[in-house]
N, C-alpha and C positions, 0 to 999 in steps of 0.2 A: 486085041490090037496087035497087028504085026509089027515086030521090031527088028532092027538090024542086028545080026549076030555080033557079039562083042569079041574083038580080036585083042588078045592080051599081048603087050610088049614083053620081050625077054628081060629078066632082071637077074641080078647077082644072087647066087645061092646063099650068100651070107645073110640076106634078109630073113631067111627061114631058120636061122640058128636059135632065135629066141633071146630071152634075157640072160645076162651073165649071172651065174649062180655061185661060182667059186673061182679061185685063182691060186697060183703057186709061183713064187719068185726063186730064181737061182740065188745063191749066196753072193752078196756083194756085187761089184761091177767088174767088167772085163776090159783089159787093154788090148786093142787090135793093132798089132805091130805094123801090118801092111798099110793101114790107114793113119796110124799114129793118133788114134782117137779112142775114147772109152764108150762102152755100151753096157746095157743090162738086158737080161733075158727073163721071160716069164711065160706062163701058160694060163689061158683063160678057158673055163669050162662053161658052156652054154646049156640052157635048159633042154635043148634038143639032144644033149649028150655029146655034141661036137666039142673037141678039144683043139684049141688053136695056139700053137707056139708063136710067141711074139718077141720082137726085139726093138729097142729104142737106142739109137746110137748117134754118132757124130759129135760127141761131147769132147771139148778140148782138154778139160781137166777132170781128174778123178772126183773132185769136190762137186763139180757141176753135174756129173753123172749120178752121184749119190743123191743130190737134191732132187733131180728129175725122177729118180726111182722112188724116193719117199713121196713125192707129189703124186705119182701114178698110183701108189698104194692108197693114198688119201682119197683120190678120185674114185677108186674102186669101192672103197668103204662108203663114200657119200653118193654112190650111184651116178656120178657125173662123167665117168670115163667113157670115151667114144673110141671103140676099137677099129671101126672102118669109116672111111670118108666116102660120101656120096654127093653127087650134084643134086640140085633141087629137082631136076627132071627125073633122075634115077629114083629118088625117094618117092615122088608122087606117082610114078609108074607103078611102083610096088604098092603104095598105100591105097590108091584108088582101085586098081585091078585085082590085087591079091588079098588085101585086107578088107576093104569096104565091100567088095563084091563077094568074095569067097567066104569070109568069116562073119561079116556083119549082115550080108544078104540084103543090100539096099535095093530099092525099087528101081526099075529102069529109068523112070523120069528123074529120080534123084541122081542116078549115075550121069545122065546127060547134062543136068544142071551143074554138077560138080566138075565134069570134064570141061565144059565151056569156060568156067571160071579159072580152072587150073591152067589149061593149055592156051586159052585166048587172052588171058590177062596176066596171071602170075608169072608164067614162064616166059612170056614175051618181055616183061619188064626185067626179070632176073637173069635171063640168058643162061650161061653156063656156070653160074655161081654155085659154090658148095652150099648145101643146106645148113651147115654149121656157120656159114658166114652171113646168113640172112639176119639182119638186125632190124630194129624198130623202123628206121627210115626206109629200108627196103620194102617193108610191109606197107608203110604209108604210101609209098610211090605206087605200089600195086593197087591199093585201094583207090588212089586218085585216078587211075586209068579206067576205072569202071564207071560208066556214065549213068547207070540206072540204080535208083535207091533199092529196089527189090533185089536186084542182083548183088548189090553191095551187102545187104543184110545176110544173104546166103553165103557170101564170101567170108564174112566174119565167122560163121559157123564152120566153114571148110578149114580155115587156118587154125581156128581154135581146137578142133578135133584132131587135125593132122599133126600139128606141132606138139600137142600134149602126148599123142602116141609116140612121136619121135623122141620126146624127152624120156618117157617111161621105158623106152626100148634102146637106150644108149646110142641114139642117132644124132642128137644135138646136146650141147652143153647146157644151154639156157633157153627159156621160152619167152620171147619178146612180144608175144601176141597181145596180151592184156594191155600192156603199155601202149602199143601201136593203135589199138582200137580206141582207147581212152583219148589219145591225142587227136585222132581222126574225128571222133564225135564232138570233141570240144571245138575243133576248127569248123565243123559243119554248123554247130550251134551259133558260133560267132558270125559266120557268113549269113545265116538265116536272119539274125537280128539286124545286121547291117542292111540286108535287102528289104526287110520290112520297113526300116526307117526311110529308105529311098522311095518306097511306094506310098507312104502315109501322106494324106492331103495336108497342105500347109494351111494352118488356121488363118482365116481372114480377120484383119483388125476391124473392130466395130466402127461403123460410120459415126463420125462426130457431127454434132449439130452445127449448122452454119453460123458464123459469127459476123455481125454487121456493125458498121459504125453508126453513130447517132444520126448523122446526116442521111445515111441510107434508109434508116428506119423511118425518118420524117418523110422522105420522098415516097416510100411505099404506102404509108398511111394516107398521104395526100392523094395518091392515085386511087386508093380504095373509096375515098369520099368523093 
């Protein structure tokens, strides 16, 4: 079967750095006189060997900066620190074209099905949102935009795999997919029950025997004789 050549979109090189493996912080926090604000500096080492110096600043007080520094260290230990921000489109450009095709080696038909869901439904609903800002309601809104049950089932698999990858690779803080799918399926079940009730035939009441007065009975007997 002849297939169209796959043209990959350009993506940020930071996607290829890999997972965070270590980090080192400068001692304490620094006061920047020109801005009259506090900041702290640190380095992150990725599994690719890339070392990235980083700075978090804009803190009004020294106490605020120290708390933010401690929270960043906590996030790194818990593997919830996100070093770079990406839009949903930037993430899916990388995930589909560079991870799923190059590393997972998905079939061409799978690629076209995934591409249809991502670019014709997900990104149409989400627009330019950051991938870190996609919450349960955003996912449900994307699910609601899909008119076909078979496509929706595939969409569940797409977001499940992609968001899990994003979580494991420090691209998102939390994964809202399971919660969103649970709510969507519950809503679908409720709608199905309500639709079934509307289409169920209404039970007919049994016919009651005719009731006659004594006078009517006498007349009917007279006619028969």
